[in-house]
C-alpha positions as CSV (number, residue, x, y, z in Angstrom):
1,X,4.7,-44.1,-19.6
2,X,7.6,-46.1,-18.0
3,X,7.2,-44.2,-14.7
4,X,3.4,-44.8,-14.7
5,X,3.9,-48.5,-15.3
6,X,6.4,-48.7,-12.4
7,X,4.0,-46.8,-10.1
8,X,1.1,-49.0,-11.1
9,X,3.1,-52.2,-10.3
10,X,4.3,-50.8,-7.0
11,X,0.8,-49.6,-5.9
12,X,-1.1,-52.7,-6.7
13,X,1.6,-55.1,-5.5
14,X,1.8,-53.3,-2.2
15,X,-1.9,-53.6,-1.6
16,X,-2.3,-57.2,-2.7
17,X,0.7,-58.6,-1.0
18,X,0.0,-57.0,2.3
19,X,-3.7,-58.0,2.3
20,X,-4.4,-54.9,4.4
21,X,-7.7,-53.1,4.3
22,X,-6.6,-49.6,5.5
23,X,-9.9,-47.8,4.9
24,X,-13.4,-48.9,5.6
25,X,-16.7,-47.5,4.3
26,X,-20.3,-48.4,4.1
27,X,-20.2,-49.0,0.3
28,X,-18.5,-52.0,-1.1
29,X,-15.2,-51.0,-2.8
30,X,-14.8,-52.5,-6.3
31,X,-11.7,-52.2,-8.4
32,X,-11.9,-52.8,-12.2
33,X,-8.3,-53.6,-13.1
34,X,-7.6,-53.2,-16.9
35,X,-4.5,-53.3,-19.2
36,X,-5.6,-51.1,-22.1
37,X,-8.6,-49.7,-24.0
38,X,-9.9,-53.1,-24.9
39,X,-9.9,-54.6,-21.4
40,X,-11.2,-51.4,-19.9
41,X,-14.1,-51.5,-22.3
42,X,-15.1,-55.0,-21.4
43,X,-14.9,-54.2,-17.7
44,X,-17.0,-51.1,-18.0
45,X,-19.9,-53.3,-19.3
46,X,-20.1,-54.7,-15.8
47,X,-20.7,-51.3,-14.1
48,X,-24.5,-51.6,-14.2
49,X,-24.3,-54.8,-12.2
50,X,-23.1,-52.8,-9.2
51,X,-25.8,-50.6,-7.6
52,X,-24.3,-47.1,-7.0
53,X,-26.1,-46.9,-3.6
54,X,-24.2,-50.0,-2.4
55,X,-21.0,-50.0,-4.4
56,X,-18.2,-47.6,-5.3
57,X,-16.4,-48.6,-8.5
58,X,-13.0,-47.4,-9.8
59,X,-10.9,-48.2,-12.8
60,X,-7.2,-48.6,-12.7
61,X,-4.5,-50.2,-14.9
62,X,-2.2,-53.0,-14.0
63,X,-0.1,-53.9,-15.8
64,X,-0.4,-51.0,-18.2
65,X,0.0,-52.1,-21.8
66,X,0.7,-49.7,-24.6
67,X,-2.3,-47.5,-25.2
68,X,-3.2,-44.8,-27.7
69,X,-4.9,-42.7,-25.0
70,X,-4.0,-41.7,-21.4
71,X,-5.5,-44.0,-18.7
72,X,-7.6,-41.1,-17.3
73,X,-9.1,-40.4,-20.8
74,X,-9.9,-44.1,-21.2
75,X,-11.7,-44.2,-17.9
76,X,-13.7,-41.1,-18.7
77,X,-14.9,-42.7,-22.0
78,X,-15.9,-45.8,-20.0
79,X,-17.9,-43.8,-17.5
80,X,-15.7,-44.8,-14.6
81,X,-13.7,-42.7,-12.1
82,X,-10.0,-43.2,-12.7
83,X,-7.8,-44.3,-9.8
84,X,-4.1,-43.7,-10.4
85,X,-1.9,-46.7,-9.5
86,X,-0.2,-44.9,-6.6
87,X,-3.6,-44.5,-4.8
88,X,-4.7,-48.1,-5.0
89,X,-3.2,-49.1,-1.7
90,X,-5.1,-46.4,0.1
91,X,-8.4,-48.2,-0.3
92,X,-9.9,-51.3,1.2
93,X,-11.1,-53.4,-1.7
94,X,-14.0,-55.9,-1.4
95,X,-13.7,-57.2,-5.0
96,X,-11.2,-56.8,-7.8
97,X,-12.5,-57.6,-11.4
98,X,-9.9,-58.2,-14.1
99,X,-10.4,-58.9,-17.8
100,X,-7.0,-60.5,-18.2
101,X,-4.3,-62.0,-16.0
102,X,-2.3,-59.9,-13.6
103,X,1.2,-60.7,-14.9
104,X,3.1,-60.8,-11.6
105,X,3.5,-64.0,-9.6
106,X,2.3,-63.5,-6.1
107,X,0.3,-60.4,-6.8
108,X,-3.0,-62.1,-6.2
109,X,-4.5,-61.0,-2.8
110,X,-4.8,-63.2,0.2
111,X,-7.9,-61.4,1.5
112,X,-9.4,-59.7,-1.5
113,X,-11.4,-61.9,-4.0
114,X,-10.5,-61.5,-7.6
115,X,-12.8,-62.4,-10.5
116,X,-11.6,-63.1,-14.0
117,X,-14.1,-61.8,-16.6
118,X,-12.5,-62.5,-20.0
119,X,-12.3,-60.0,-22.8
120,X,-14.2,-62.0,-25.4
121,X,-15.4,-65.6,-26.1
122,X,-12.8,-68.3,-25.5
123,X,-11.2,-69.7,-28.6
124,X,-8.9,-72.2,-26.7
125,X,-5.7,-71.2,-28.6
126,X,-2.6,-72.8,-27.2
127,X,0.4,-70.7,-26.2
128,X,4.0,-71.8,-26.9
129,X,4.0,-73.7,-23.6
130,X,1.0,-75.8,-24.7
131,X,-1.5,-74.1,-22.4
132,X,-4.6,-72.1,-23.1
133,X,-4.0,-68.5,-22.1
134,X,-6.9,-68.5,-19.5
135,X,-5.3,-71.5,-17.8
136,X,-1.7,-70.4,-17.9
137,X,0.5,-70.2,-14.8
138,X,-1.0,-66.8,-13.9
139,X,-4.3,-68.5,-13.1
140,X,-2.6,-70.2,-10.1
141,X,-1.0,-69.0,-6.9
142,X,2.4,-70.1,-5.6
143,X,0.8,-73.1,-3.9
144,X,-0.9,-74.2,-7.2
145,X,-4.4,-73.2,-6.1
146,X,-6.7,-71.0,-8.2
147,X,-5.6,-67.3,-8.1
148,X,-9.2,-66.3,-8.7
149,X,-12.4,-66.6,-6.7
150,X,-14.2,-67.1,-9.9
151,X,-13.3,-67.5,-13.6
152,X,-16.3,-66.7,-15.9
153,X,-17.0,-68.9,-18.9
154,X,-19.1,-68.7,-22.0
155,X,-20.4,-72.3,-22.1
156,X,-20.4,-75.6,-20.3
157,X,-18.0,-77.2,-22.9
158,X,-15.1,-74.9,-22.1
159,X,-15.9,-74.8,-18.4
160,X,-15.9,-78.6,-18.2
161,X,-12.6,-78.8,-20.1
162,X,-11.0,-76.4,-17.6
163,X,-12.3,-78.3,-14.5
164,X,-11.2,-81.6,-16.0
165,X,-7.7,-80.6,-17.1
166,X,-7.0,-78.3,-14.1
167,X,-8.7,-79.6,-11.0
168,X,-7.4,-76.7,-8.9
169,X,-9.7,-74.4,-10.9
170,X,-12.8,-76.5,-10.5
171,X,-14.4,-74.5,-7.7
172,X,-13.7,-71.2,-9.5
173,X,-15.2,-72.2,-12.8
174,X,-18.6,-70.4,-13.4
175,X,-20.7,-70.4,-16.6
176,X,-22.1,-66.9,-17.0
177,X,-21.9,-65.8,-20.6
178,X,-20.5,-62.5,-21.9
179,X,-22.0,-59.1,-21.4
180,X,-20.7,-57.8,-24.7
181,X,-22.2,-60.7,-26.6
182,X,-25.6,-60.2,-25.0
183,X,-25.4,-56.5,-25.8
184,X,-24.7,-57.4,-29.5
185,X,-27.6,-59.8,-29.6
186,X,-29.9,-57.2,-28.1
187,X,-29.0,-54.7,-30.7
188,X,-30.0,-56.8,-33.7
189,X,-33.3,-54.9,-34.2
190,X,-31.2,-51.8,-34.7
191,X,-29.5,-53.2,-37.8
192,X,-31.0,-50.9,-40.4
193,X,-30.3,-47.8,-38.3
194,X,-26.7,-48.9,-37.8
195,X,-26.3,-49.3,-41.5
196,X,-27.5,-45.8,-42.2
197,X,-25.4,-44.3,-39.5
198,X,-22.3,-46.2,-40.6
199,X,-22.7,-45.0,-44.2
200,X,-23.2,-48.5,-45.7
201,X,-24.7,-47.8,-49.2
202,X,-28.2,-49.2,-49.7
203,X,-28.1,-52.5,-51.7
204,X,-24.4,-53.2,-50.9
205,X,-23.2,-56.1,-48.9
206,X,-21.1,-55.0,-45.9
207,X,-18.2,-57.4,-45.2
208,X,-16.2,-57.3,-42.0
209,X,-12.5,-58.2,-42.1
210,X,-11.5,-59.2,-38.6
211,X,-8.0,-59.9,-37.3
212,X,-6.3,-61.0,-34.1
213,X,-2.8,-59.7,-33.3
214,X,-0.9,-63.1,-33.4
215,X,1.9,-63.8,-35.9
216,X,-0.3,-66.4,-37.6
217,X,-3.3,-64.0,-37.6
218,X,-5.0,-62.6,-40.7
219,X,-3.5,-59.2,-40.7
220,X,0.1,-60.3,-40.3
221,X,-0.2,-63.3,-42.6
222,X,-2.4,-61.9,-45.4
223,X,-2.9,-58.3,-44.5
224,X,-1.8,-56.1,-47.4
225,X,-2.8,-58.6,-50.1
226,X,-6.3,-59.1,-48.5
227,X,-6.7,-55.3,-48.1
228,X,-5.7,-54.8,-51.7
229,X,-8.5,-57.1,-52.8
230,X,-11.0,-55.3,-50.5
231,X,-10.0,-52.0,-52.0
232,X,-10.4,-53.4,-55.5
233,X,-13.9,-54.7,-54.7
234,X,-15.0,-51.7,-52.6
235,X,-18.1,-50.1,-54.2
236,X,-18.9,-52.9,-56.6
237,X,-21.8,-54.2,-54.5
238,X,-19.4,-54.7,-51.6
239,X,-18.6,-52.4,-48.6
240,X,-15.6,-53.5,-46.6
241,X,-15.0,-52.7,-43.0
242,X,-11.6,-53.5,-41.3
243,X,-11.5,-54.5,-37.6
244,X,-8.0,-55.1,-36.1
245,X,-7.1,-56.1,-32.6
246,X,-6.0,-53.0,-30.5
247,X,-2.6,-54.6,-29.9
248,X,-1.8,-54.2,-33.6
249,X,-2.3,-50.5,-33.5
250,X,0.7,-49.9,-31.3
251,X,3.1,-51.9,-33.6
252,X,5.4,-49.9,-35.9
253,X,3.9,-49.0,-39.2
254,X,0.4,-50.3,-38.4
255,X,-1.2,-46.9,-37.9
256,X,0.1,-45.8,-41.2
257,X,-1.2,-48.9,-42.9
258,X,-4.7,-48.2,-41.6
259,X,-4.6,-44.6,-42.6
260,X,-3.6,-45.8,-46.1
261,X,-6.7,-48.0,-46.2
262,X,-9.0,-45.1,-45.1
263,X,-7.5,-43.1,-48.0
264,X,-8.4,-46.0,-50.3
265,X,-12.1,-45.8,-49.2
266,X,-12.2,-48.7,-46.7
267,X,-13.9,-48.2,-43.4
268,X,-11.5,-48.8,-40.6
269,X,-12.6,-49.2,-37.0
270,X,-10.5,-47.2,-34.5
271,X,-9.4,-49.2,-31.4
272,X,-11.9,-47.6,-29.1
273,X,-14.9,-47.7,-31.4
274,X,-17.8,-50.0,-30.1
275,X,-17.8,-53.2,-32.1
276,X,-21.4,-54.2,-31.7
277,X,-22.9,-51.8,-34.4
278,X,-20.5,-53.1,-37.0
279,X,-21.1,-56.8,-36.2
280,X,-24.9,-56.3,-36.3
281,X,-24.8,-54.1,-39.5
282,X,-22.5,-56.5,-41.5
283,X,-23.8,-59.0,-44.0
284,X,-20.7,-61.3,-43.8
285,X,-17.3,-61.6,-42.3
286,X,-13.8,-62.8,-43.3
287,X,-11.8,-63.7,-40.2
288,X,-9.0,-65.5,-38.5
289,X,-9.4,-67.1,-35.1
290,X,-10.2,-63.9,-33.2
291,X,-12.9,-64.3,-30.6
292,X,-14.9,-61.8,-32.6
293,X,-15.5,-64.5,-35.1
294,X,-17.4,-66.6,-32.5
295,X,-19.5,-63.6,-31.6
296,X,-20.3,-63.0,-35.3
297,X,-21.2,-66.7,-35.7
298,X,-24.1,-66.1,-33.2
299,X,-25.7,-63.7,-35.7
300,X,-26.4,-66.4,-38.2
301,X,-24.7,-64.6,-41.1
302,X,-22.0,-65.9,-43.5
303,X,-18.7,-66.3,-41.8
304,X,-15.6,-67.2,-43.8
305,X,-12.3,-68.2,-42.2
306,X,-8.8,-67.9,-43.5
307,X,-6.8,-71.1,-43.0
308,X,-6.4,-72.0,-39.3
309,X,-3.9,-74.5,-37.9
310,X,-5.9,-76.8,-35.7
311,X,-2.7,-78.0,-34.0
312,X,-2.4,-74.6,-32.3
313,X,-5.7,-75.1,-30.4
314,X,-6.9,-77.2,-27.5
315,X,-8.7,-80.4,-28.6
316,X,-11.9,-79.0,-27.1
317,X,-11.9,-75.8,-29.2
318,X,-15.3,-75.0,-30.6
319,X,-13.7,-72.5,-32.9
320,X,-11.8,-75.3,-34.7
321,X,-15.0,-77.3,-35.0
322,X,-16.8,-74.3,-36.4
323,X,-14.0,-73.4,-38.9
324,X,-13.8,-76.9,-40.2
325,X,-17.4,-76.9,-41.3
326,X,-17.5,-73.4,-42.9
327,X,-16.2,-71.9,-46.2
328,X,-12.5,-71.0,-46.3
329,X,-10.6,-68.3,-48.0
330,X,-7.3,-69.9,-48.9
331,X,-5.7,-67.0,-50.8
332,X,-6.8,-63.3,-50.9
333,X,-7.2,-63.4,-54.7
334,X,-10.2,-65.7,-54.3
335,X,-12.1,-63.4,-52.0
336,X,-14.7,-62.2,-54.6
337,X,-15.5,-65.8,-55.6
338,X,-15.7,-67.1,-52.1
339,X,-18.0,-64.3,-51.0
340,X,-20.3,-64.7,-54.0
341,X,-20.6,-68.4,-53.3
342,X,-21.3,-67.8,-49.6
343,X,-24.1,-65.4,-50.3
344,X,-25.7,-67.9,-52.7
345,X,-25.2,-71.1,-50.8
346,X,-24.1,-71.3,-47.1
347,X,-24.2,-74.0,-44.4
348,X,-26.5,-72.1,-42.1
349,X,-27.9,-75.2,-40.4
350,X,-24.3,-76.2,-39.3
351,X,-23.5,-72.6,-38.3
352,X,-26.6,-72.2,-36.1
353,X,-26.2,-75.6,-34.5
354,X,-22.6,-74.9,-33.5
355,X,-23.5,-71.4,-32.4
356,X,-25.9,-72.9,-29.8
357,X,-23.0,-74.8,-28.3
358,X,-20.7,-71.8,-28.4
359,X,-23.2,-69.6,-26.5
360,X,-26.0,-71.6,-24.9
361,X,-27.4,-69.0,-22.5
362,X,-28.0,-65.8,-24.6
363,X,-29.4,-62.9,-22.6
364,X,-28.4,-64.3,-19.2
365,X,-24.9,-62.9,-18.6
366,X,-26.0,-59.9,-16.5
367,X,-28.2,-62.0,-14.1
368,X,-25.7,-64.8,-13.9
369,X,-22.7,-62.5,-13.2
370,X,-24.6,-60.4,-10.7
371,X,-25.5,-63.5,-8.8
372,X,-21.8,-64.5,-8.6
373,X,-20.7,-61.0,-7.5
374,X,-23.4,-60.9,-4.8
375,X,-22.4,-64.3,-3.5
376,X,-18.8,-63.2,-3.2
377,X,-19.7,-59.8,-1.6
378,X,-22.3,-61.6,0.6
379,X,-25.1,-59.3,-0.6
380,X,-28.6,-60.7,-0.4
381,X,-30.2,-61.1,-3.9
């Protein structure tokens, strides 16, 4: 793994810093640059936007994070040809698409446009340096200009905040929406089929437990106690499903913790399972500030947050606004009571109003993104 990571860094850095285009072909050469299973999955959703007759698309990994599968296997599951890192510099790229920052100062190309397509809706959480991750130092080149030709956003609120607080990013900011969210919304008519296929007993309420990987996230702060409550309630009119960020799965002891939950009868999503069927099939969700909670909010079903520290988020965060107006689970022992109350009486009007601000252009992500890509590649629409 260490050698693979070193080779990956060497290959991409060599290409990007040189700005060379050693090979030329008729088809536009597109590189999807991922970190792990999660980002590879998000990037793969953009594949249909590139006509195979005009584009050749490859998946590579830089920097390579800890993964549960080999990069080639991840690429195969995503339906993309895998390009090892040491072969990146042999091709002339027309566009590089990333789902997270490339964590190497100066690695952004001088001649190859790079587009940042985020892996999930933007929650505007602040890092230790006081910056939102998407606007951290990796978003800028050594001269302080945008490192990206385009940075794709979910809504005008977040886009305006970025342009206002970071003028160097203004020209790169584009509002497109999210392909994964649009797919989820399009799958809503399949809800009953998903429930049957996922084994959710008829008449039971399916409850998603969703967690980010941060220290103040649900799993690290409340994990075992909350899972104990879910196991206690499982089968008594409730069917609990656990979704944990892939980064948690590579931490010591976490895999064993999840296997323990499976043995207790809880449904646990594996890191590479598609999320949309579970989001659509669920009746409610208990969540921390993971971006999945914003996606779930768009479905109009009861969403319950564990306590969130508003001081850890940008002042423009729609997630903080959403969480402030929704029911809260303060301690795991109250889960049964809070869920029962949410199913009886829930602020749906507030939820739906805020959801429209979070995602104002449903169903438009593919057309909006394709337009941006064609503009960059100078392909007539």
